[in-house]
N, C-alpha and C positions, 0 to 999 in steps of 0.2 A: 208139335208138328207131326210126330209119328202117330199120335192118337187121332189127329185130324185125318191123316191119310188112311189109317186103319178104319175109322168110321166111314169114310167115303167108300173104301173098298167093300166093306160089309154091306152098306146100303146098296151099292151097285150089284153085288153078288145076289142079294135077296131079291132085288128088282128083276134081274135076269132069270133067276130060278122061278119066280112067280110068273113071269112072262112065258117061260117055257111050259110050265104046268097048265096055264090057262089055254094055250094054243100052240102045241108042239110043232105043227106044220109051219105056221107063220114064223115062229122063232127060227126054225131050221132054214127056211127059205131066206129069211133076212140075213142069217149068217153066211149063206151061200152068196147072196148078192154083195155082202160086205167083202168076202174073199175075192169075188170077181172084180170089184172096183179096185182093190189093192193090186191084183195081178195086172189089170189094165194100166194103172198108174205106173207100176214098175216097168211094164212093157214100153210105155211112152218114154219114161226116163232113160231106159237102157238103149233105146233105138233112135232118139232124136239125132239128127234133124229129119230122118226119114222113117217114121214109125210105120209099122204094118197095119194101117188103118182098116184094110179089108178084113182083118182078123179082130182088131180091137173094137171097132164100131159095133159089130153084132153082139159081142160079149157085153160091152158097156150098155147097149140098149136093153139087153135081156136083164141085166142087173137093175136098171132104172124101172123097167116094167114090174119086176118083182117088188121093188120098193114102193111103187105106186099102188100095187094091190095091197101090200101090207098096210100102207097108210090108210087106204080105203077101209080095210077091215077094222082099223083102230078108230075110225071116225075123224081122222086128221085131214081136213080139207086142204090146208096150206101145203103140207108135205105131199099129198096126193097130186095137187095141181102142179107143184114144182117138178115132180118126177114124170108126170104126164107131159109137161112141156119139154123137159129135157129129152124124153123118149122121142117125141115128135120132131124136135129140131135135129137130133142126131140121125133119125131115120131118114129125114129129108136129105141130110148131108151124105148118108150112105148111098141113097138112090142116085143122087147127083154124081157121086164119085164113080159108082158102077157104070152109069150111063156114059161117062166120059171115057172109060176104059174100053167099053164094047164098041 
């Protein structure tokens, strides 16, 4: 079991290292988007039932746009389409929310 986990860790480490070496900007932005998604999830968890969507939506949308761009640069249509759709849906929700407040 430990050998299997060690092998998985080594494979993952080498993949991440290679990914960074091939395109450092993309790797860095993906890590930023990952951190944003974790912060948004924690923000939702800690503030339900009334999360501060006016702050969370723009951060979440930004992360999705970064992921969409990264997927496009990788040639991953499925991931690009997914994050493009999520960005669009959440942008519409943000606009609707702001229009109700104003």
